[in-house]
N, C-alpha and C positions, 0 to 999 in steps of 0.2 A: 183691459177692464171695465167690467158693469161701474154703477155710481156707486158709492157706498149707503148700506141701507141702517146703517150706524151714527151718529154724532160727531164729531169729531174732536179729540183727547186732547185737550190745549192747556202747558202749564206757565200760561201767563200769569194767574191766580194767585199761586206760591212765587213769583218776584223771576221763575225762569225764562232765560233771554237768548240760551242756546239746547238746540235737542238734535239727530236724527233719528230722519223718517221714511217711511218710503211715500212714492207718489203712487196713489191709489187712479187719477184719473187726471184731464185735461182736455179742453179745450177751447177755440175758438170761441172770441166773444164778438156780436156786431160791432167793436168799434172798431176792431183788426185785431187784440191783445189777443193776451193768451191766461183761460182758468185754467189753474192746475187746483186741487183739493190734494192732501196730505193727508194719512194714520194721523197726527199727533204735530202741534205746533204750538209756538212759544209767540207767536206774531199773537198779540191783542187785531181785534178785526173792527171798523163800525156797522155798526147794526145800527140801518133804515129804522125800526121801532123807534131807539128813544137815543140819539147821535152826539151825544152828549160830549167821547173820549173817540175820538177820531183812529184813524192805524197805525198801530209804530211803523217806524221805519228801519229796514230789516233787507238781507241777498238771504238767497239758498247758495249753498255753495253746492257742487255735482261736476266730475270730475278734473278737477283743478280747475270751471270757470266760474262766477262768482257770478249771479244771480241777479238783478235787482228786483226790490219786488217792489210793484209802481202803485198799488193798491193793496185795500185785506176788507174782504164784505162779508159779511154773514150771507147765505143760500140759503137752499136749499131744496131739498133734492125726494122726487116718489120710486126710485129706483132705475126714474128712465128719460128723465128730465130735470135741468139743472136750473133753478128758479135764484136770480141774487135782489140780495137788497130791495126797496120797494117791490119788485117782479113779485113779488114771495106769494100765497094765495091761503096757506093757514099758518094758521097760532101755533107758535112756540108749543110739546108736546103732540103736537096731533099723530094720533092713529096710522103706520104706515110711510113718515116721514122722517127721515132725519139729517140734520141742521149743520153746516158747513161754513168751518172756515176756505174760504177764496180768495187765495191769491193769485193778484192780478203779475200779470209779465208781460215785456215785451210781444209782441206779434213772433219774430220772428227766431224767440227762444230756444235752445234743441237742450228738448224733457224729455221724459215717455215714461208712461208706465209701469211701474214693477222697478224705478229708477231710484238709486239710493240717494237724500242728501242731506248736507246739514243748515237745518234754519239759523242761522244769527241775527240778533234783533241789536240798535242802535242803542249802548247801553245811555249814552250819555241825553241822548232825546231820551229816551223811554222815563229817567230817572227825574228828568223834567216835568213832563204829564204827568205823575203822577203826585210828584208833589202840587204839581198846580188844583189836582182832583181831593186828595186828603183834602188841600186847606177848600178847598168848593165844599165841601161835607161839612168841617170846622165852622167857617162863615155858616152854614145856614143854620147849627145847631145854635151860634152866635145872635143872627139874626133873629129865630126864633121867641130866643131868651127877652131878649130887647123887645120884641110887638108887643108880648107875653100880657099884657094889659087893658090890648087894643081889642080883646075879643067879649062879648057877651052875650053868645051864644057855648054851651059847650062844642069844643069839635075835637077831632082827635088831635092827636098826644105825639111829640116824638119822643126819642132811647133819651129825653133830660127828664122827662114828664111837662114839658113846655107842651102849651099850642101852635100846630105844626104847622105854622104859616107858607113856610118854604114847599114843606106838601100840597101844602090845599092851593097855595096859589100861585106856583110856577107854573115858568108860559115855555120858557123856551131856557136850555142852558149847553155852555160851550167848554169845556177842558183845554187852555193854550197852557203852551211851557210856563212854568211856573206863574200862573193865573188861571184864571177862569168868567164867565160873564153867565151871567141870573138876572135872569127877567121875569117882575113878577105884573100882572094885569091886577090892579085896584079898582076893577068897576062891581057894575049893578049885585053879578052874581060869586064875593065873594064877601058886600054884603048882606047881600040876601042869607051870608053861611054867618053871620056876627059879626064881624070885624069890622071896627070904626077908623076910616079912612079919612076925614074929616080933621083937618088940623097936622097929619100927616107929615106931610113938605113944607109947611114950617117947621115941624120941630125935630127936619131928618139931621142934623147937624146933632142934636143932643144926640139921639138914635146911632148916629153915628161913632160917637164917642165910647155907647154902650156897649155899643159890638166888638170896637179894636180892644175894650180893655176887659172880655171876657177872653178875648183870644190871646190875650199877651199872656192873662193867665193862661190861659192853658195850655201852649206852646211850652209856654216855664219848667212846666211836669215832662217833659218828654215822653211822653205817654207813648207805652206801646199800639200800635197800628197791626192791622193782620186781615185774610182775605180770613170767613166758613165756610168751607164751600160742601154740599153736599156727597161728591163725585169730581170726579176731569173729566164730563165731558161738558161740551159747549152749552148745553142748557141747563147745566146742575142748579141748584140754585145756590144762591152766593149771600153772602155781605159782610160790609167793614164793619169791623169791630177797632172800637177808641175803647182799650183802658183807661177812662179819664182815674186820677183817686177818689175810690167809693162808688164810683157811679162806670159800667161797664154799654158801653152805648152801640147798637144793631144797627145798621140803613142795609137795606140793598142793595148790593151793588154788584154793578160786574168788570169792573175795573179796572185798573193798575191800583196801589197804592205804596212807598216806603213801609217801612217796616215800625218808625216811630216819629213822631213827631218834632222831635230832635233833628229832624235829617232837613225840616222844613228852615229855621230858621227863624226867620218869621213869619206871620202873615199881620195886616191888615189889609181892610178893603173901604169901599169911596162910593157913599152912597150917594142918588141922583133919579130927578126924577125929571118925564114929560109925558106931553100930551096925544097921543095917539090916535089920534080919532075919533075925540071926545071922550076919550076910556083914558086917564092916568095912571103909566105904566114905570115901576120902580127899579133899578135899575142898581141890580152892586157888584162892583166889579173888585175883586179878590186878588190880590199880588202876595205872592208866596217869596220871604228871603230877602 
């Protein structure tokens, strides 16, 4: 079979953890492992463009064998060559290109194009990563609220109508099991945009208390969470939606999430700052459960 000319169908935004599919393509990778493309998949892949949430843990079941998925990565093809991760030369939506989910298997795996397989995602790991991702979004909203009075210029607003510190200042975000870590650079660029950094480190304990109070209030509502999507293809636009009492919050997101805040139990953060090459960096560690 030739390389696919359509984006992979994905079920993970709807919470799917099992599906049946057909092998469209397989090819060896330079490191000796095997790249396998399926018509559709439940496995969440890591995206090199914004790798905050890593790949699901999963297996493919084929002809009575259980084949571990060693990694899962977003790739792209023009129908003749498969490019993976940071090697992708074009942006999503480029005409003539398909964006695909690349399942990485052991190099000696026996699997052929046209085979029918069952995709099975580890449900416990998915649940813990999903909780960490929703906790991350919730914490970002609480941090925006706590820092809202530090802006002296107008800036973009978040889904609750507060200045979007997280969206403007984020440097790196990493989702873990029931946890996440976000770092923000408090440098000249942020100050030029109107954020007052002076005194923040000295008041960090108070800011942390405000963030945690908001998190406790919101999680107590057990508010519903869902993913709205324009379609079922890998590159179709998706949003994380939180139905807080009196407020509907929408954040663009390609990850996985629980169906309500009730599944989180509790969410809390720890804030810290450090000097990195002369720039103050704020770190927010978020813990769920």
